[in-house]
N, C-alpha and C positions, 0 to 999 in steps of 0.2 A: 497539429495542434501549434500554430503560433503562439509564437513567446511573448508576453503582455506584461508591459512593465507595472508595478504595482500603485503607481498615480496613473495610467491608464485604466490601470482595472475598476480601482474606486471611481471613478466618471464614469464607467460604462455601470456600474451598479448604482448609482448615482441616476441617471439617465433613466436603467429600467426600472428602479423603484417609485420616478417620476411617474410613470407612467402606469402605476397600478391605480385600480379604485377601491380606496376604499372605504368597510362597512360603516354605517351610520351608525352611532352611539344605541341606537332604538332596538335596531338592526343587530346588532352585537348580545343586545342584552338579554332579544327574542328568541337567539340561535342557543343563548346559553340557558336559557331556562328548557327549552326543549329539549337540550341535551341531556342535561338532571332529570328531568321526567324519565326518556328513554332509558335510561342508566334504571334508574330507579325501579323502572318498569321490567328488565332485564336481567336486575337482581332479583327481583322478588319473582320471576318466573322458575331461574334457574335454584333459586334457593328452594320450591315448589318441586320442580323437578325431580333434585336431589333426594327431598324429605320423602317421595314416592317411589324412589331407586330404593331404599334404605328402609322403608320400610315394607318394601316387596321381598328384599335382603333378608331383612331380620325373619318374615313369615315364611320363607322356603328354607334358611336356617332350623327355625323354632320345629318345621315338620322332620327336619334329619334328624334334632337330638332332643 
């Protein structure tokens, strides 16, 4: 790998960053809302799964003792 001076590195970073197609504000807001909804749904799913397994374990332990 070739050594690059810090100034050349910064120029390359700026050139590459200029090529990026940044999302619009509307796209960012829409994506953020979708992520929050999916996070909430997954949190609810795992909570319910954990509660079900907890109830099953409690039931099985109740049979033993």
